[in-house]
N, C-alpha and C positions, 0 to 999 in steps of 0.2 A: 575396645580396640586400641592398640598402641598407636600413638601419634609420632613415634620415632622411626625414621627410615631404617630399612633393613641394613644390617651390618654393624650396628652400633653395639657396644659392649654390655656387660651385665648390669651391675647395680647402678652404673652411670646412666642407664636408660631411664630408670624409674625416678631418679632424684632430679628435681628441677629447681631452677632459680627463677622466680617470677618477676623480680624487679631489680633495678639498680638506682643509685643516686647519681644525678648529674651535678658535678661541681663546676660552677662558672667562675673562672678567675676574675672576670670583669665585675662580678658582684662580691668578690672576696668571700665566697661561700665556703664554710667549713663547719666541722663539729668539734666541740671542746668538752673536756672533762678533767676534774681534779679528783683523784681517788681519796677516800676518807683516810686511808692509811697505806703505808708502803706494802707492796707485795714482795715477791721474790725478784730482787734486782740482779741476781746472778743467772737465773735460768727462766726462759720464757720462749714462746713461739708466736709470731705474727703471720697470719695467712689471709690473703685477699685476692680477689679478681679485679684486674685493672684494665681499662680500655682508654688509651690516650686520646686527648683532644689536642690542645696546643702543645707544641714541642718546646723544649727549653728547660729552664731551671724551675721545677715544679715539685712540691712536697705533698706526699699523701699520708704520712704518719710521722709524728714527732713528739718529743717530750722535752721539757725545759724546767729546771729547778732553780734558776736564779743567776747562773753564771755561764757565759759562753765558753769559759776556759776550764771548767771542771767536768766531772763525770756525770753531772745531772742533765747534760744536753745530749739528745739522740735524735737523729733525723734519717728517715728512709725516704728517698726521693729519686727523681731523674734530674741529673745536673744539666748545666748549660750545653754540654756536649752530647746530651741524651744518653749518657751512661747511667745505669742503675747504681746508686751509691747508698751505703749505710755509714753514717758518721756518728760516733759517740765521742764528742769533743775531740781532744787530741789523742785519745787512748785506743780507740778501735775504729778502723776505717777500711771499707771495701769499696772499690770502684771497678766496675766491669770493663773489660775490653769491648764487649758487645755493645752496640748502639741500638736503641729502641726507638724506631721511627716508622712504625707501621700503624696507620690510622684506622685500619679495618680490624685489627686483631684484639682479642682478649688475652691478657697474660695472667697466669696464676703465679703469684709471688709468695714464697714462703721464706721467712727469715727465722732460723733457729739459733738461739743465743744460750750459751752455757759456759760460764767461766770456770766451772768446777772441773772441766775436762783436763786430763793430764797433758794431752797433745794440743799445743797452742793453735795449730791450724784448724782444729776441729771445734774451737770455741765459738766461732760464728760460721754458720753455713747458710748459703743462699741458694734457692732453687727456683727455676723458671719452668713452668709447665711440666713439673714432675722430674726434671733433670737438674742435678746439682751443678751450679756454676763453678767452674774451676779456673777460668782464665780472667785474671784481674790485672789492670794497669797499675793498681796500687793496693797493697794489703798491709795493715798493721794489726796484729792479733792482740786481743785484750789480755790483761794480766790474770794470772791464776787466782781464782776465788774473789775477784774484784767485783764491787757493786757499780752498776752504771745507771744511766738516766731513766730508762724505761721501767715503769712499775713503781716509781717513787710517789710520795704523797704531794705531788705538784702537778702543774698543768700539762695535759696531753692534748694533742690535736689530731684530727683526721682531715686532711685537705689543706693544711697550711703549716709552715714552719713556726712553731710556737714562739721561738726566739724572735722578737721584734715583729711578729706577724708577717713574715716574709713569704714570698714565692707561693702564692695560693695555687692549688692544683686546678687544672682544667681538664675534665674528662669524666669517665664513669668509674664507679667503684661499687662492688657488691660482695656479699658472702665473706664478711670480715670476721675472722675468728682470732681472738687473743687468748692464749693459754698461759696462765700464771703458774710457774713452777715446773714446767716440762719443756724439753727441747725435742720436738717431734719431727717427723719426716713428711714429705708430701703425700704419701699413701694414706695418711690419716684424713686427708681432705679431697683426694682425687685418685683417678686411676686411668690407665690407658685402655681404650676400647679396642675392638677387633681391627680397627683401621689404623691403630697406632696413634690416635689423637687423645690428648689429655682432656679428661672430662671431670666435672665436679661430682663428689659423692658427699653424703651427709657425715659430718663429724659426730662421732658417737662417744667420745671420751669425756673426761671431766675438765673443768675450766680453772679451778683454783680460785682463790679469794677475789682477785681483781680481774679475772677472766671475763670476757664478754663475747657476744655474738650479735652482729648487725646484719640482718638478712637482706638489706637493700631497700626496705620499705620506709625507713625513717631512723629515729634516734633511740628507739626502745631496744634494750638488751634482751634478746630472746634466749639467753643461756639459762635463765632462772636466777642469776645472781643479782639482778636489779641494778646493774651498772649502766644506767641510761646515760645518754649524752645530751648536750645542749646544742640546738640548731642555731647556726649563725648564717643568715642570709640565703639559705636554701628555701625555695618556694615549694612547699608540700601541700598547699591549700587550694590553689585554683587550677583545675585540671585543663581548662581550655586556653590558659595564658601561654604566650610564647616563652615565658620564664619558668614554666612549671618544670620541676626538677625530679619528679618521681617518674622513672623511665621503665620501659619494657625491653630495653636493650640489655641482654644478658648473654653469658657464655654457654647456656644450656638450651636444648631444644624442648620447648614446652608445648606450644600449639601455634596456630596461625597468628596469634597476637603477640608472640614473644620470640626472642632469638637475637642473633647478632644483626643489628639494623644497618642499613645504608646511612652514611653521613656525607657531608660535602668533603671532597677529596683534596687535602692540602698538597698532595703530590703532583697535581696538575694545575694549570692556570697560571696567571701572572703572579710572580713572587711578591709584588708590591701590595696585592690584596691582603686584607686581614681576615682570617677565619678564626672564629672564637666560639664560645659557649658550647664546648665539646663538639666542634665541627658542625654545628647546625646554623651558624650565622656567618655571613660573609659581607664585608664592607669593601667596596671597590676603591681603588686608588688610581685615578686616570689623569693623564694630561690631554691636551687638545687633540682631537681626532684619534684617540686611542680606544682600544677595545679590551674588555675583560670577559673571559669565558671560564666557566668552571663546570665540573660535572660531579656526580655522586660516585661512591666507591663500588657500587654494585651495578653491573650491566645485566640485561635480560634479553632473551631471544624468543621467548614464548610466554604464554600466560597473560593474565589480566591484572593490572597494577594501578594503584592510586596513591598519590602523594599531594602535598600542599606546599605552596611557597607564598609567604607574605612579603609584599614590598614594604619594608619597615621604615625607610627614610630615604630622602634625596636632598641634595644640596642646592638645586636650582630648579626652575620651572620646566625647562625643556628636558625632554627625556626620550631615550630609546632603549628601554629595558625589555628583555625578552625571556620568556620562561617556556621550557619545552623539553625536547629530547635531543641527544647527540650521540654519534658513534664515538669510538675511541679517538677519532681524528678531531683535533681542535685547531681550526684555522685562526691564527692570530690577527688576521686582517679582514674580519667579516663583521656584519652587523647583527647577527643573531645566532648565538650558541655555536660558534664554530662553523656556521653555514658558509658556503662558498662553492660547493659542488653538490650535484644531485644526490639525494639519499644520505647526506652527511648529517643533517639536522633538520628538525621541524620545530618551529616556535610560534608563540602567540605574543605579539608585541603590545606594549601598553597603549599605543595609538590606534588600537582596533585594526591591526593588520596581522596577517599570518605570513611567515617568511620561510622559504626553503629553496635551496639550490639556485639562488639568484632570482627566484620568483616571489613577488610580493603581491598580496591582494587583500581586500577588505575581509575582516572576520570579527565577529563578536562586538562587545562593547569596549570602550576605553577603560583602563583601570589606573589607579594611582596609589599613593602611600596609604597604608592601612587596609587595602584590599587583599583578600586571600584568593589565590588562583589554585584551583584544584586541577590536577592533571590525571586523566584516565587513559592509560595506554593499554590497548587490547591487541597483543601481538598474535593471538590466535585468529582474530578476524582481520588484523592488519589496520586498525583504526586508532586515531588519536583525537581525543576530545578534551575541551577545557571547561571549567566552571569558574564563575566569578562570584565569590561570596555565596556559594551554594547554588547559584543559578546557572543552568546549562547553557553553554554558548553554541552547542551543536558540534557535529563532527567536523574537525578541521582538515584531516587528511585520511586517506584510505590507501590500501595496497602497500602498507609499510611492512618490510621484512628485514631481518638482520638483528644484530645485537645493539641495543640502545641503552643509554644512561640518562637519568634525570639531568637536565642542564639548565644553567642560568647564565645570562650575559648582560653586559652593560656597555653603553657607548657614550663617550664624552664628545659632544659636538660644539661646546661653547667654552671650553677650557676651565670650567669651574664646577662641573657637576660630577658627583659620585653618589652611589646608592648603597643601601644596606638591605639585604634579603635574609629572611629566616625560613629555613626548610623544616619540614616535618614529614618523615617517611613512615610514620606510624608508631614511633617509639614513645610518643605522648599522644593523648587524645586528639583526634582531628577536630578542627573548628566546625566542619560540616560533614554530614553523613556521606560516605562514599557510595557510588552507584553499586547496585547489587552484583555480587560475585567478584568484585575487585579486591585484591589482596594488598596487605602492607608489604613493604620492600625489606624483607629480612631473610636470613639464611634458611629458616624453617620452611618458608614458602617457596624457595627455589626448587626446581625439579631435581629429582634424584639423578645422580650421574651414573652412566653405564659402568664406569670404573670408580669405585669408592675408595680404593687403596692403590695409589700409584705404584708402590713397590711390589705389587703382584706382577707387574709387567716390565718395569724398569727399576733397576736398583744399582747403587754404587757401593763397592767394597774397597777398603784400603788394606794394604798388607806390607810386610817387610820381607824381602827376598832372603832365602836361606842357602841357595846354591845346591840344594838337595831336593829330591822329590817332595812336592809341597801341595797339599790339598787346601784350596781357598774356599771357605764356606761363608754363608750369610747373605747370599743373593735372595733366598726365599723361593726360588724356582730353578728349574734347569734352564740355563741361558742358551740362546741360539745364536746370538751375536755378542761377542765380548771384545771390548776395545780396551787395551792395556797401555798405560803410559807410566814411565818412571817419573817420580816426583823429584828425587834428590840427585838425579844424574841425567846427562844429556844422552838419551836413548830414544830410538824411533818409536812413534805411535804404531802399535801392532794390533791388527784386527783379525779375529778368527770367527768362523761361523759354522753351524752344524750342517749346512748344505755342501759347502766345499770340504768339510771334514776337519776335525781337530788335527793339529800340527801344521795345517796349511795357513800361512799368514800373508797379509799385505800390509804395506806401510803407507799411512795416509799422508805423510810428509815427503813422500818420494814417488817418482814415476815408476819405480821398479815393479816388475811382474811378481807373480806369486812365488813365495819361497816355502820350503818345507823345513821344519825344525823338530826333529824327533825329541829334542830336549826342551821344547817350548811349552805351549799349551797342549797337553796330550789327551785330555778328555773333558767333556761336559758332564757334570754330575747333577744330581737332583737338587742340590743346594749350593752350586758353585761350579768350580772347575779345578782340574789338577794340572800342576806345572811340573815339567821335567827338571833334571838336575842343572840345566842351563850352563853347560860347560862351553857352549859356543858363544856367538855374539848376538843371538836373538834378543837377549836382555830383558826377559820377563821375570827372572827369578835370581838375579845376581845377589850374592850374599851381602846383607847390610843395606841394600838399596831399598828405599821406600817407593811404593807403587800405588796407583789407583786403577781399578777395573770397573768400567761401565758396562752394564749387562742389559740386554733386551730379550724378551721372550717372543718367539715366533711359534713354530709348530714342528720341530724336529727336522729330519733330513730332507723333507720336501716330497712333492708329488709332481707328476707330469701335468703341465698346463698346455693345452693345444689351442688356446685363444691367441689370435694375432698371426703375423706372417711367419714367425719362427716359434717352434715349440720351446718351452722353457721348463725348468724345474723350480717349483715355488714352495717355500715354507711360509705360511701366512697365518697371522693372527688378526682376524677381522675385528675382534673386540678392541684390540689395542691399535689398530690401524698401521700394522707393520708387516712387511713381507721381505723375504730374501729371495732373489730371483737369479738363477744362472741360465745362461744360454750360450750358444756358439754362433758367432757372427757369420753372415753370408756375403758381406761386401756390398750390400745394397741398402737403400732406405727401407726400414722395416719397423713393424710394430711388434711388441712383445707383451705377453700377458703378465699381469702382476698379482692377480688373485684377490685384491682388496675389496672389490665390489663397489668402491667409490673412487673418485679421482684422487690420486695422491697430491699432496701439497708440495712435496719435495721428494726427489730421488737422487741417489749418488751412484754413479756407474764407473766401473774400472775394468779394463782388460787385464786378465790374469796372465796372458801369454807374452806380453811385450811391455817395454818401458814406455808408458804413455800417461798423460794426465788423468786425474780423477775428475769426471765431469759431473757437475751439480745442476740440476733443474730446481728452481724454487719459484713458487707462485708469486713471491714478492717482487721478482724481477721479470717474470713472464716468460713466454716460450720463444722469444726472439733473442734471448741472452742466455749465457751460460757462465758458471763460475768454476774455478779449478780448486778443489779442496787442498791440493798440495802447493799452492802458490798464494801470493798476496794480491794477484791481479784483480782489478775491478771487473765488473760484469763484461763479458766478451760478446761482441756482436759481429765480429769479422767472419765467423764461420757459423753457418746455420745448423748447429748440432742437433736441434730438436725439430727441424723442418717447420719452424713457426707453428708447431702443433702442441697444444697442451695435452697432458695425459687425460684419458677418459676413465670411466669406471671399470674398464677392463684391460686397457693397454697403455703403454707409453711408447713414444716414437724416438728412434735414433737414426741419424743419417749415416751414410757409408763411412764417414771419417771416424765414427766411434762404434762401428759395427763391422770391423775388419774381418774379411773372410778367414775362417778357420781359427780365429781367436776365441778363446773362452772368456766370458764376462761374468761378473757378479754385479748386481744392482740392488741397493737397499732402498726400499720404498716406504713412504710415510704419509698417512692420511691423518688429518686433524680430528681428534676425538675430544669433544667438549668435556672439560674438567680433568683431562689427562695430558693432552699435548696441544701445542700452539705453534703455528708457522706464519710469520707475517713480516712486516717491514715498518720502519719508523724513520723519521728525519731528525738528525741531531740539531741541537741549538747552541753548542759551544759554550755552555754555562755549567757551573757546578750544580745548579738546580736543573738537572737534565730531564729528558723525557721520562715519563712513566709509561711502561708498557703493560697493559692489562691483559692477563691470561685467563682470569677466572679461577686460578688455583695458585697455591704456593709452589714455585718451581723447585725441583730437585736437581735439574741440570739445564744449563743455558749455553747455547752456542750463538755467537754474534759475528757478523762479517760485514764490512763496508762494501758497497757495490758501486759507489761513485767516489770522486775525489782522490786524494792521495792513497796509495796502496797500503793496506793494513792486513794484519794476520787474522786467522780464524781463532777467536778467543773462546775458551771453554771454562765454565765455572760449575761447581756442584755444591751440594749441601753436606758433604761428608768429610771434606778435608778440614780446613779451619771452620768453614761453614757457618760463620756468624757475621752479621753486619758490623762494620763494613769490610771485614777481612774475608772476602771471598776470593781466594787466590786463583790465578789463571794458569792454564796450559794452552798449548796451541796445536791445532790439528795439522798445521803445515810445517811445524818445526819439531826438531828433536830436543829442544831446549828443556832444561829442568824447570820445575815449578817456580813461578815468580810471585812475589808479594803484590797483592792488588787491593786497592780501595776504590774500585771502579763503580760498583753497583751494590745496592741493597736488594736483597731478596725478601719480599713481603708476602702476605697471605693471599693477595690477588694478582701478583705479577712481580715486576722488577723495576727499579728506579735507578737511572744513571746519576752518579754522584761526582763526576769529574768533567772537566771541559776538554779532556784529552780526545784527540782525533781518532784514537783507536776504536772508541765506541760512541763518541758524541761530538764529532766535528760539526761546526756550524754549516747547516744546509746540506750535510752529507747524508746519503741514504744508506740504510743498513737493513740486512735481513736477520731473522733469528729463528732458532729451532729450540723448543723448550719442552721438557717433560715434567710431570707433576709429582709432588710428594702426596698431596691429597687435594681434592676439589675444595673450594672455599666453603661450600655448604657443610663439609665434614671436619673443618680444621680450626685449630687455634694456633697462634704463632709459636714457633720454636724459640 
């Protein structure tokens, strides 16, 4: 029986990576080797899978032959700005524009080196997860037929810069292939599966004299060449020790004991805390009456899960440390894992108390430094229980539901105490046997998503206008709602849908009613849409102008829906939680059927007949407030547009002000689908270390709008324009402005992280709502 979820690709299914090595920079852990003789210093390939721990200047492969200024030095690393760099002394240098700051992701890195190539730009090629990197902030090409540092008969290192033993790597590394004498491509080591995710395959070629293969289990070369390495400070001997460095955290799906594991998330919690040892150890840094809270990278809403946390050290005798679970909300002024409101967190404190929602009561035994607290979370039964050194403390809480993360908190009440905790989510052997039926917290054990490939239902295409009839392809499906925006020119946001019919457009940045453009979008096709000659001012195909088109899949022209006070026409895709609804207003408070079968988290409604605002309901602001898609206004409470009534599983409610008699309306409705879409809210902190918003998937499209504070635009980002961190450029739903350069957010494999203090997306104490669609669920993805 296959243990790989349905939908995964061919040979990538059967090939598995069982182990990885954890490199702890705190231990200066690395591997070293000096080759007996020089290999081919002109042509070689390095391939390896990397999962980052600490960020900053960290090296994972290097060579050094005696002088920092000559061609015997070569370093492959992440630099202090978190760019991937390859430095061969002063002779060859690559530095990516892309930043690598995703603590949940496995990256497959291939560096192909060949100075015999006639074309200078092809002599060094860098690939990330199967795609060649072409955007560099700096590039110096090596000289033709020159010898460089890698593959000389001198010191080489994995996990440290050999020159002066600098910048030890902190993170995970596995499946390292070094090919002496060949410059290969990523397809020798991996392939895209049916979901478009890059997966490892077995390398079946030759290695050359100095070639080697390290499979993640230790220092032995498995290529057959006998090029074994020397272990320096990796603990590969004691499996139950917190310093044990042979891990089950890997980029492949093997079984319930292996996969991409949860770690402590450095994207959340106080920036003063120190997270180390490949994100499994946290040392708090607190001043008097301060609080530290952190959570893991994976959240769960169903299933039975077990993990352990050891209280490793503290700096004073008084203590209020807490271990348990938390939602995505971390309250910075609470005493137990972000606790402060009911159902936000549940914790077991070291003073034999349990703490949740402002309620504290006696529970279990006290615990102290050296004790291991096991956490057993059963979200099928809704229970949370704890173990102290393997001894059950009983059920602490019942009737728990929602999405929760492993959480740790610490409180300083005497101005001198800080603590250190070490977490284990199953990537190394547990200290104590988990209760029967409870799983390790890794991607393999996560439930399968309803949608395994986000681009089957939402996809972005980019194109350049021609001024002549133009078929745009690449959506992967026949779109039912297409939103087109010019990137290089100030042209309106234009939306088309299959219910109103091709050629009929609305402008999201305007109150204008529906327009007809015979030369605009003229047809929805099986793999995209057709544009007319665009001789008018609609602006979707002007010659030389660059565009982006966002596309959603519903279900064609729609059918009659007789649910609610007013009959409607509905094109609905219940799998993707999306429907297009048209109706004719009757001038009264009314309900209209949406066809989703579940309550929408967001809907956007516009009269087609008159100049009037776009009205937006969003669960993040509730049914007493509305937003206008075409303005910068904060949430409006002056008019009760939705009659203080949230949408139900069958209908949404509009009052007479937005249900004008004889006006034709269109409404776009969205329900949250786990692993595919997310609709929520967050509060900004005004810091460059901004909030991290967990979605459970890698976003392909993000919309953000402030709902309080100074007025701000509707900001839109996607993964297909520049599409790399931190260059995720923005457009605005409420403006016709051309594309702007943005360094506002990182898109990562489990959500997005705000990276500026700007009030547009991260003003201090300002509330924001978001609308996000997935590239792939985290269970199925590696980072782009």
